[in-house]
N, C-alpha and C positions, 0 to 999 in steps of 0.2 A: 183586564186592567192594562195590560201592555203586551205587545206582540214582538217577539224577536224572530226574524226569518233569514235564512240563508238566501243568497242571491242566485247561485247556481243550483237548480233543482230540476228533476224530470217533470214532464207534463206542463208545469207552469213555473216560470222563474220568479224571483222575489219582487222584481219591478212590476210584473203583471199582477201578482197577488196584492201588492200595496195599492195599485191603481183601482182594483175591484173593491178593496176595503174602504178606500177614501171616497168611492163613488156611491157607496151604500150609506144612507143617513143613519142606519142603526150602528154602524161601525166606524163612521167617519172620524169621530173624536178619540178613538183608541190610538195611543202613541205606537207607531211602528218603527222598529229599529232594524236596519239592514245590517246583516253580518257579512262582511266582504273583505277581500284583500286590498281593494282600493289601489290598483296599479295605475289607473288612468284618470285624468280630470273628468273625462266623460262619465265616469262612475258617479261623481258628485252631481253632475247635471242630470243624469238619469234618475238619481234619487230624488232630486228636487222636482223633477218633472212628474214623477209618480206620486208625490206628496209625502215622501218619507219624512220622519221627524228627526232621525239621527242615524249615525253610523257606529258600528263596532268593528274595529279593524282586527283581522286575524293575522298572525296568532296574537292572543291577548292573555294577560294575567287575570286570574279570577277576581282579584280585588278591583282591577280596572273596570271590569264588566259591572260589578256591583256598584261601584261609585257612579258610573255613567247612568245606570238605571235609577239610582237614588236622585240624581240631579233632574232627570226627566220627570220622575213622579212628583218631585217637589214643585216643578213648574208646570204641572199638568193643566192648571187653570188657564195657562197661556195658549194651550192648543185647542182653540175653539174651531168651529166649523167655518170661520171666516176665510174666504179665499178671494183671489183676484179673478173675477169672472172672465174678463177678456184674456187674461194671461199675459205673460211677458215673454216675448220671443228672444231667444239667445242663439246666435249662430256661432258654432265652434267646431273646428276640425271637419269642415265640409258638411255639417249637419245642423238643422234648426231644432232647438228644444223649446217647448212652450211650458213655462213655469207658472202654475196657478197658486202655489203656496203663499201664505201670508208673509208679511215682512219678518215677524217674530221667528217663524220656522226657518226662513232663509238665513236670518242672522245667526240662529243657534247652530244650524248645520255648517255655515261658513266658519264660525268660531271653533266648532268642534273639529272641522277639517284643519283649520290653522293650528289648533292645539296638537293634533296628530302629526302635522308637518314639523312643528317645533320639536316634539318628542323624538320623531325619527331622525331629525337633523342632529339633535344632541347625541343620540345613539351613534349616528354616523361619525360625529366628531370624536366621540370616545373610542370608537373602533379605529379611526384614523390615528389617534394618539397611541393606542395599543400597537397598531401596525408599525408606527414610526419607531416605537420602543423596540419592538421585535426586530425591525429592520436594522436598528443600531446594533443590537446584539448579534444579528447575523453578520453585519459588517465587521464587527470586532472578531467574531469567530472566523470569518473568511480571512481576515488579516493574519490571525494566528495560524490558520491552516497554510497560508502562503509562506509564512515564516518557517513553519515546520517542514513544508515541502522543499524550501530552499536548503534547510539543514539536511534533509534526507538526500537531496541531490548531491550535496557536498560529501555526505557520508558514503553514498553509493559510488561516487567518483573515486573517493579514497579507497573504498573496499575493492573496486575494480583494479585500481593500481596495485594494491597489495596482492590481490588474487593473481594478477598477471605476473608479478614478481615471483610469487610462490609457484605458479605454473611453470615458469621458466626454470626455477630452481629444481622443481620436481622432475622436469624433463631432463635436466642435466644429470641429476642423481640417478634417474632411471636408466639413462644411457650409460653412465659409469657402472651401475650395477649389472646391466646387461652384458657389457664388455667384460667386466671382471668375472661374472658367472660363466660366460662362454669360455674364457681362458682357463678357469678352474676346471670346467668339465672336460676340456681338451687334455689338461694335465692329468685329471682323474682317469680318463680313458687310456692314456699312455701308461700310467702306473698299473692299471688293471691288466693291460696287455703284457707288461713286463712280469707282473705277478704270475700270469698264466704261463708265460714262457719259462719262468723259474721253476714252476711246478712240473712242467714237462721234462725239464733237464735234470731235476734232482730226484734222488732215490732214498735220501735220508728221511726216515719217518718223522723224526723230531722236527727237522727243518720244514718238511711238508706241512706239518701241523701249524707251525708258525706262519707259513705262507697262506694256509687256509684262513686262519684268524685275521691275517692282514687283509685278505680279499674281502672278508665280511665287513671289516671296518671301512674299507674303501667303498663298498657298496652302500653302506649306511651313510657315509659322508656324501656320496653322490645323491642319495635320496634327500638329504638335508639341503643340498644346494638347489634341488628341484623345488623343495618346499619354499625356499626363500623367493623363488620366482612366483609361485602361486600366491604367497602372502603379500608380495609387493602389488599384486593386481587387485587386492581387496578394495572395494569402494572407488576404484579409479574410473570405471565406466558409468557409474550412476545406476541406481536401482531401476528396475523395469517391471511391468506387469507380465506374469508368466501364467499360462493356463496349465494347471497341475496335471490333468490327465494326459495332455499332449506330451508334456515333459517326461512323464513316467513311461508312457508307451514308447517314446524314442529311446530311452535308456535301457528298457527291458530287452531290446535287441542285442545288447552287449552281454547279456547273462542268459544264454539259452539253456544252461544247465539247471536253472530253477524256474518254477512257475510263479509269475508275479500277477496276483489277482487285484484288480482295482475296483473298489466299491463304486456303484453308479453315482453316488452322491459327490464323489471327488470331481466328477466332470462338470459340476455346477460352479466351481470356484476358480478364481484367479488370485494370485498372491503377489505382493509387491516386494521384490527381493533383488539382491545383487545378481548380476548375470552369471556369477560363479555358482548359482544354485545347482547346476548340473553336477558339480563336484560333490555337493551335499548328498544327493541321492545315489550317485555312483559309489561314494565311499560307504554309505549305509548298506547298499546291496553287496559290495565287495567284502565288507566286514562280516556280513551274515554268512557268506561262503567261507571266508578264512577262519572265523572263530566259532561259527555255529556247529561245526563238526559234522552234522548230518542234515543240513538245511536243504529242503526240496521245495519249500513253498513260502512265499512272502505275500501278506495281505495288507493293502493300504486302505484306510478309512478316513473320512472327514466328517466331523460333527461340530456344530456351533453350540457354545455354552457360555452364558454370561458375557456376550459380546466378544468372545474369543473363538477362533477357529482352531480346533485341535486336529492335527493330521497325524495319524498313527501308522507306523511301519513295523509290522509284527511278523516274526518268522517262527518256524517250528523246530528250531535248533536247540542247542544246549542251554542257552540263556546266560544271564550275567549274575554273578553272586552279589548279594546285598551290599557287601563291603566294597565292591568295585563299581557300583552304579555311578558314583560321582568321579572316581579316579580315572575312569576310562576317557574322560574329556580333557585330562591334563596332558600337557605337552610332554612327550617322551615316554608316556605310560603305554605298555603293551608289548606284545611279542614281536611285532615288526618294527616300523620306524617310530610308532607312537605319535604320529603327526596327523593321522586321518581324522579322528573325531575332534581333535583340537581345532583343526582347520574348519570342520563342519560347524562347530559352535561359533567360531569367529565370523564365518560368512553370514550365518543367520543373524548374529547380533547387530550387523550393520543396519538392519531394518527392525530392530527390537523383537526379533523372533527368538524365543527360548526353546531349548531342547533338553529332555530328560529321558532316562531309561527306566521303565517301570514294569518290565516283564518279570516272570518268575523263573528262578533257576530250575532247569530241567524241563521247562515247558516252552522255552523260546524267549528271545529278546524282543522287546517292544519299545521303540523309540517314538516319543511324542513331541511334535513341533507345535508350539502354541503361538498362533499368529494374532496380534492385536487387531481390533476392529478397523482401524484406519489403514491396515495393510492387507486386507482381503476384501473381495467383492464377489457377489453372487451374480451369475450370468444366466441367461435363458438357455 
């Protein structure tokens, strides 16, 4: 009843097939519809030349296809075997096409082609309208971004001005603190020297006891002055990426009296911390020796859990009593200056790293550093 054929096919294309069908008296009057993308006017001429009855343009909607078939079948009586014997020569784009289709077919194909052109033109106009609308929206968004950018520039300039002022103020405060601390340390050294001389010259036991206590207080005061220097440096230099294993291996040379064992997994990680991280591990190792009573071995592990890197530092010493597990991080708590673990927690908190002690009394202390996922990375 009707033949639909693609144009691009192996062996024989649609134009060749249509030519053969129209050359055979048995199939000449079967309407042939070419299914093509119709990118070039030469496609229309080639269709007319081979005797095609109509076109279906890809891509197409199913309903459009059915409507076109319905029109062709309704006018089938118009598709007789009448043809122009001599043919009409049409020269286009450097090539001559001989068209033998009757006038009705030519008119139908031209009308169909014109309809397609109108449809595509309307679609193009709609696309242009949508594009213009989108372009207007983009223009408005761009203007808004430019305004925001100007505001940000002004804000950045103001922030830089404030930061410069703060930097100058901090530099002056740091210089004042440094000079004051230096003078205080010199005074402390003089007092300690006089205290020592007084002990050498005195034989009164009661007076010597007073001098001993005075010396202890002066030593503690000296340690507190040193603590102010360390605390002043917190966060000043900016956080950096530190390779855990390299840091621990470096510090272990300062503690030859204990064995520091590093789990191989530790070597796979870098953590983002304040440069004073050396003080953290130094104080933890030093605390193990000072308060562990009989520590000979320290083991360091690293494990990822729930996007957190847990770094544990465990020893085989006396351990920490349950009631002291939180108190040991308080300033002033402890047998020495009471500043070591307080400083450790402060240094770690700069990059949101927490620390707890979860060892068992009598089995050794175990300090666990919990590093959030944005502050650690795994390396090869």
